[in-house]
C-alpha positions in Angstrom: 94.4 77.0 113.9 91.7 76.9 111.1 88.0 76.0 111.2 86.8 72.9 109.7 83.5 74.3 108.6 82.5 73.6 105.0 83.4 76.7 103.0 80.9 78.4 100.7 81.8 79.4 97.1 79.7 81.6 94.9 80.0 80.8 91.2 78.6 83.4 88.8 78.7 82.5 85.0 75.9 83.0 82.4 77.2 79.7 80.8 75.2 76.9 82.6 77.8 74.2 81.5 80.7 76.2 83.0 78.7 76.6 86.2 78.0 73.0 86.5 81.5 71.9 85.6 83.0 74.2 88.3 80.4 73.4 90.9 80.8 69.6 90.3 84.6 69.7 91.0 84.1 72.1 94.1 81.5 69.7 95.6 84.0 66.8 95.1 86.5 68.8 97.2 83.9 69.4 100.0 82.8 72.9 99.1 79.4 74.3 99.3 78.5 76.0 96.1 76.1 78.7 95.2 75.3 79.1 91.5 74.3 82.4 90.1 73.7 83.1 86.2 74.0 87.0 86.5 75.1 89.7 89.0 71.7 90.2 90.5 71.5 86.6 91.7 75.1 87.1 92.9 74.1 90.1 95.0 71.1 88.1 96.4 73.5 85.4 97.6 75.8 87.7 99.1 72.9 89.5 101.0 71.7 86.2 102.4 74.7 84.8 104.1 78.4 84.5 104.4 80.5 83.6 101.3 84.1 82.6 101.6 85.2 83.0 97.9 83.8 84.4 94.7 84.5 82.8 91.2 83.1 85.2 88.5 83.0 85.6 84.8 83.5 88.9 83.1 80.9 89.0 80.3 77.7 88.8 82.2 75.2 90.8 80.3 73.8 94.0 81.9 76.5 94.3 84.5 80.0 92.9 83.7 82.1 91.1 86.3 84.5 94.0 86.7 81.8 96.4 87.9 80.3 93.6 90.1 83.7 93.1 91.8 84.0 96.8 92.4 80.6 97.0 94.1 81.2 93.9 96.1 84.4 95.6 97.5 82.5 98.6 98.5 80.6 96.3 101.0 82.7 96.2 104.3 81.6 92.7 104.8 83.2 91.5 101.7 86.1 93.8 101.3 88.7 91.2 101.8 86.8 88.1 100.5 88.9 86.3 97.9 87.4 87.1 94.3 88.8 85.2 91.4 87.9 86.0 87.7 87.3 82.9 85.5 87.0 84.2 81.9 88.0 83.8 78.4 89.5 87.4 78.4 93.2 86.9 78.7 94.9 90.3 77.6 97.2 92.2 79.9 94.6 94.9 79.8 92.0 92.5 81.1 94.3 91.3 83.9 95.3 94.7 84.9 91.6 95.7 85.1 90.9 92.7 87.2 93.5 93.8 89.8 92.5 97.4 89.7 88.8 96.6 90.6 89.8 94.4 93.6 90.2 91.0 92.2 92.7 88.5 93.9 93.4 86.2 90.8 92.6 85.6 87.1 91.9 82.3 85.6 91.7 82.0 81.8 89.3 79.7 80.1 89.6 77.0 79.1 91.1 76.3 82.4 92.7 73.3 84.2 90.4 72.1 86.8 93.2 71.1 89.2 94.8 74.5 88.9 91.5 76.1 89.7 91.1 73.9 92.8 94.6 74.8 94.1 94.1 78.4 93.7 90.7 78.2 95.5 92.4 76.3 98.4 95.2 78.9 98.5 93.1 81.9 98.5 90.6 80.5 101.2 93.6 79.5 103.4 95.1 83.0 102.9 91.7 84.6 103.9 91.7 82.5 107.0 95.0 83.5 108.0 94.1 87.1 107.4 91.0 86.7 109.6 93.1 84.9 112.3 95.9 87.5 112.4 94.7 90.5 110.5 91.8 91.8 112.9 92.6 95.5 113.1 93.2 96.7 116.6 91.8 99.9 117.3 94.0 100.6 120.4 96.9 102.5 118.6 98.0 105.9 119.3 96.6 108.1 122.0 92.8 108.3 122.8 92.8 111.0 125.4 90.4 113.2 123.5 89.6 111.2 120.3 87.7 107.8 120.5 86.3 107.9 116.8 88.5 104.9 115.9 87.1 102.9 118.7 84.1 100.6 117.6 81.6 99.5 120.3 78.9 96.8 119.9 75.9 97.3 122.3 73.4 94.5 123.0 70.2 95.2 124.9 66.7 94.0 124.3 65.3 97.2 125.8 64.9 99.7 122.9 64.7 102.6 125.2 67.9 101.7 127.1 69.8 100.7 124.0 68.9 103.9 122.3 69.8 106.0 125.4 73.4 104.3 125.8 74.0 104.3 122.1 73.4 108.0 121.8 75.6 108.8 124.7 78.5 106.6 123.4 78.3 108.0 119.9 78.2 111.5 121.5 81.4 110.9 123.4 83.0 110.1 120.1 82.9 106.3 119.8 81.6 104.4 116.9 78.6 102.5 118.5 76.2 100.1 116.9 73.3 98.4 118.8 71.6 95.0 118.5 68.4 94.1 120.2 69.2 90.4 120.8 72.1 88.2 121.3 71.3 86.4 118.0 71.4 89.8 116.2 74.6 90.8 118.1 76.3 87.4 116.9 75.7 88.5 113.3 76.7 92.0 113.8 79.9 91.2 115.8 81.3 89.3 112.8 80.7 92.0 110.3 81.4 95.1 112.5 84.4 93.6 114.4 84.2 95.8 117.4 86.9 96.9 119.7 84.7 96.5 122.8 81.5 94.5 123.4 78.8 95.8 126.0 76.0 93.3 126.7 72.9 93.2 128.8 72.4 89.9 130.7 68.5 89.4 131.0 67.6 88.9 127.3 65.1 86.2 125.9 66.2 83.1 124.1 70.0 83.6 124.5 70.9 85.6 127.7 74.2 87.7 128.3 76.0 84.7 129.9 75.3 82.3 127.1 76.2 85.1 124.7 79.6 85.6 126.3 80.3 81.9 126.3 79.7 81.8 122.5 82.1 84.7 122.0 84.7 83.0 124.1 84.5 79.9 121.9 85.2 81.9 118.8 89.1 82.4 118.5 88.5 85.5 116.3 86.3 87.2 118.9 87.4 85.9 122.3 90.1 88.5 122.9 87.7 91.5 122.4 87.1 93.3 125.8 83.6 92.5 127.0 81.5 94.5 129.5 78.3 93.5 131.2 75.8 96.4 131.5 72.8 95.0 133.4 70.2 95.6 136.1 71.4 92.4 137.9 73.4 93.7 140.6 73.6 91.1 143.3 77.0 89.5 144.3 76.3 86.1 142.8 75.6 87.6 139.2 78.6 89.8 139.5 81.0 87.0 140.3 79.5 84.7 137.6 80.2 87.7 135.2 83.7 88.0 136.2 84.2 84.2 136.0 83.6 84.7 132.2 86.8 86.7 131.8 85.0 90.1 131.3 86.6 93.7 131.4 84.1 95.2 133.7 80.6 94.8 135.1 78.3 97.9 135.2 74.9 98.2 136.9 72.4 100.1 134.6 71.5 102.4 137.5 74.9 104.1 137.2 73.7 106.2 134.3 75.0 106.8 130.8 77.8 109.2 132.0 79.2 106.5 134.3 79.2 104.0 131.5 80.9 106.4 129.1 83.6 107.2 131.7 84.3 103.4 132.4 84.6 102.6 128.7 87.1 105.4 128.3 89.0 104.1 131.3 89.1 100.7 129.8 90.4 102.0 126.6 93.2 103.9 128.3 94.1 100.9 130.3 94.3 98.7 127.2 96.3 101.4 125.5 98.9 101.4 128.2 99.1 97.6 128.2 99.7 97.6 124.4 102.3 100.4 124.7 104.1 98.2 127.3 104.0 95.1 125.1 105.1 97.0 122.0 108.1 98.4 124.0 109.1 94.9 125.0 108.8 93.6 121.3 111.2 96.4 120.3 113.5 95.4 123.0 113.4 91.8 122.0 114.2 92.8 118.3 117.1 94.9 119.5 118.4 92.3 121.8 118.6 89.6 119.2 120.0 92.2 116.8 117.8 90.9 114.0 116.2 93.2 111.5 113.9 92.4 108.7 114.3 95.9 107.1 117.8 97.3 106.5 118.7 100.8 107.8 120.5 101.7 104.7 120.1 101.3 101.0 122.9 99.6 99.0 125.3 101.7 96.8 125.0 100.1 93.4 126.6 101.6 90.2 124.2 103.0 87.6 121.2 102.8 89.9 119.6 104.6 92.9 117.9 102.1 95.2 115.7 103.6 97.9 113.2 102.1 100.2 110.4 103.4 102.7 109.0 101.1 105.5 106.6 102.0 108.4 105.5 99.2 110.6 101.7 99.3 111.4 101.2 101.0 114.8 104.8 101.0 115.4 104.8 97.2 116.1 107.4 95.0 114.3 105.3 93.6 111.5 105.2 91.1 108.7 106.9 92.9 105.8 110.6 92.4 105.2 113.0 93.9 102.8 116.5 92.7 101.9 119.4 93.7 99.5 121.7 91.0 98.8 124.8 91.5 96.7 125.5 88.5 94.2 128.7 89.8 92.7 130.2 93.0 91.5 127.5 93.4 88.8 124.4 91.9 90.3 122.3 92.5 93.4 119.1 90.7 94.6 116.3 93.0 95.9 113.7 91.4 98.1 110.2 92.4 99.3 108.0 90.1 101.3 104.8 90.1 103.2 103.9 87.5 105.7 100.1 87.1 105.7 99.8 87.4 109.5 99.3 91.1 110.5 99.5 90.7 114.3 102.6 90.4 116.2 103.1 86.7 115.2 103.9 88.0 111.6 106.9 89.6 113.0 108.3 86.3 114.2 107.6 84.6 110.9 109.2 87.4 108.9 112.5 86.6 110.5 112.1 82.9 109.4 111.2 83.8 105.9 114.1 86.4 105.5 116.5 83.7 106.7 115.2 81.3 104.0 115.6 83.8 101.4 119.3 84.4 102.3 119.9 80.6 102.6 118.3 80.0 99.1 120.4 82.8 97.7 123.7 81.3 99.2 122.6 77.7 97.9 121.9 79.0 94.3 125.2 80.6 94.3 127.1 77.5 95.7 125.5 75.2 93.3 126.5 77.2 90.3 122.9 77.8 89.2 122.1 81.0 87.4 121.1 83.6 89.9 117.8 84.4 88.6 114.7 85.4 90.6 112.9 82.3 89.6 115.6 80.0 90.8 115.8 81.9 94.2 112.0 81.5 94.6 112.0 77.8 93.7 114.6 77.2 96.4 112.8 79.3 99.0 109.6 77.6 98.2 111.0 74.0 98.6 112.6 74.9 102.0 109.4 76.3 103.2 107.2 73.5 102.1 109.5 71.0 103.9 109.3 73.0 107.2 106.0 72.0 109.0 106.4 75.0 111.6 105.9 77.6 108.8 104.4 75.8 105.9 100.9 76.9 106.7 101.8 80.6 107.1 101.9 81.8 103.6 103.9 84.8 102.3 104.0 86.9 99.1 107.5 87.5 97.8 108.9 89.7 95.1 112.5 89.1 93.9 114.4 91.4 91.6 118.0 90.8 90.3 119.5 94.0 89.0 122.4 93.8 86.5 124.3 97.1 86.3 126.7 95.8 83.6 124.0 95.0 81.1 121.4 97.4 82.7 118.8 94.5 82.9 116.1 94.1 85.6 114.9 90.5 86.1 111.8 89.8 88.2 109.7 86.9 89.5 107.1 86.8 92.1 105.0 84.5 94.4 101.5 85.8 95.0 102.7 89.3 95.1 101.5 92.6 93.7 102.9 93.5 90.3 106.1 95.5 89.7 105.3 98.9 88.3 107.7 100.0 85.5 108.1 103.5 83.9 110.2 104.5 81.0 111.9 107.7 81.0 110.0 110.5 79.4 106.7 108.4 79.1 103.5 108.9 81.0 102.2 105.4 80.8 103.5 103.2 83.6 102.9 99.5 83.1 102.5 96.6 85.6 104.7 93.5 85.3 102.6 90.7 86.6 103.8 87.4 88.0 101.6 84.5 88.2 103.7 82.4 90.9 101.8 80.8 93.6 102.1 81.8 97.2 105.3 80.3 98.9 104.7 77.0 100.9 101.4 75.9 99.2 102.8 73.3 96.8 106.2 71.8 96.4 105.8 71.7 92.8 105.1 75.5 92.4 106.8 77.0 89.4 108.1 80.5 88.9 109.1 82.4 85.7 111.4 85.3 85.0 110.4 88.6 83.5 113.1 90.8 82.0 113.2 94.5 81.4 116.0 96.7 79.9 116.7 99.6 82.1 117.5 102.7 80.0 118.7 105.8 81.6 115.8 107.5 83.6 113.7 104.4 83.7 112.4 103.4 87.1 110.7 100.3 88.8 108.6 100.3 91.9 107.8 97.5 94.3 105.0 97.8 96.9 103.3 95.9 99.6 99.5 95.9 99.8 99.7 98.5 102.7 100.2 101.1 100.1 97.2 100.7 98.0 95.0 99.7 100.7 95.7 102.9 102.7 92.4 104.7 103.3 91.6 108.3 103.8 89.0 109.9 106.2 86.1 108.9 103.8 87.4 105.4 104.0 88.4 105.5 100.3 91.4 103.4 99.4 94.5 104.8 97.8 94.2 102.2 95.0 96.6 101.2 92.2 95.0 103.7 89.9 96.1 106.7 92.0 99.5 105.1 92.2 99.8 104.7 88.4 98.7 108.3 87.8 101.2 109.5 90.4 104.1 107.7 88.7 102.9 108.9 85.3 103.1 112.5 86.6 106.9 112.2 87.5 109.9 113.0 85.4 113.4 111.9 85.5 114.4 114.5 87.8 111.8 113.8 90.5 112.6 111.5 93.5 110.0 109.0 93.1 110.2 107.6 96.6 109.7 111.2 98.1 106.8 111.8 95.8 105.0 108.5 96.7 105.7 109.1 100.5 104.5 112.5 100.4 101.3 111.7 98.5 100.4 108.6 100.5 101.1 110.3 103.8 99.0 113.3 102.9 96.1 111.0 101.6 95.9 109.0 104.8 96.9 111.9 107.1 99.7 109.6 108.4 97.3 106.9 109.7 98.1 103.6 108.2 96.2 100.4 108.8 98.9 98.1 107.7 102.6 97.7 107.3 103.9 100.2 104.6 106.6 98.9 102.4 108.0 100.5 99.2 111.2 100.1 97.2 112.0 102.3 94.2 114.8 101.6 91.5 115.9 104.6 89.3 118.6 104.2 86.6 120.9 107.1 86.3 120.5 109.4 83.3 
């Protein structure tokens, strides 16, 4: 499932002793290490080649680590690369800032070397899962008149021809980028992640047939529709092209208008196929009567619990929500996000939801205190022992709500913080968990956080689809906007409706991931 290539880690710290210590242990664990003493050197390494993970100090002189992380996230090539802060700063404010600028984790100096290595392995594995299952499909919705979401990579060594077809494809509404060689195309295809590849055959060094074979050998790229656009029009060349599992073979003499028309036809055909598969997926879900998101919220005294869920592109996804009554005074509230973002995640979501329910039953039957941490430990142990899903990691938020003592208990595994807002206050706070992703280690430990819920207080759980939603300018909604939105609410507002309306308006209803949200409001 995963590549065995040696992973590259960029270590940025102005303390040479720390750099050498971290690098030594990473080398012992078979990682390639790039050392930088400041952010300028860090940018140089990022510009030169692929980096699989960044370990960065905060205090770095002219530009601090927070600003560096923010700028790294602005680069599409490194928007999702794991970024870990390794710093002596350890306040809640610093940890919150780290998450807000795009950090994935926060390790405090002095650190345990083994803990650092475990987090590095976990984040790289998660990133590989994201790359394997998370490639965004451009073929959602209807594209009769709008092709702006469809990305095309054009490879042709003839500058004039390349510019001609690139111009016409962009004019037709596609997002087209051109490369003048197969080698240049191989670099661009991995950063651009096109929805369609169009390639010439007769090119120096690496020809189109060789280029196609390289694409087919890469599991992340092999499913991208591929078109040959070439002057070679004899029968043998055409047959050789189709033997390489291509979508179409177009002779250049056909002209730009014909090429554009054929690309549009391919998009429409793929869209029809996708709609058919989506329909079958929904039918399968209905047939087994299994749901990973409840249709109704629970009726729970002293609290109003609501949820909002939108699967990406209408396809059953990897998010799951559950409300499990523990007794007359306690209820467990679950939000999980399986790392896979393609249809495989939907399958694993059922498995994880089942494990959570089983863990809750086990905790109840054993007489253990029904705390979120106890539930997470049981779930993690079960998943770690199951080889079928132990390498498909998930984040999980567990809340146990007590309506007798008006207490909210929370624990999480690799999840986003719970956001808590006191009635009448305009400063929402994040409740952070430091639990590791489920399934990575059998010895993972989880701790409870407890909050007294006074009348009018509220708590919000979200999946990453909320804060990673983008607008037309490709700006993310972000956690800062969400916090400001919550701060502007009062006890009479419907928190969930306000978030739904604002996020939907911001993205114009175009979501690039599963959207999941749970709000908990105590009655005034």
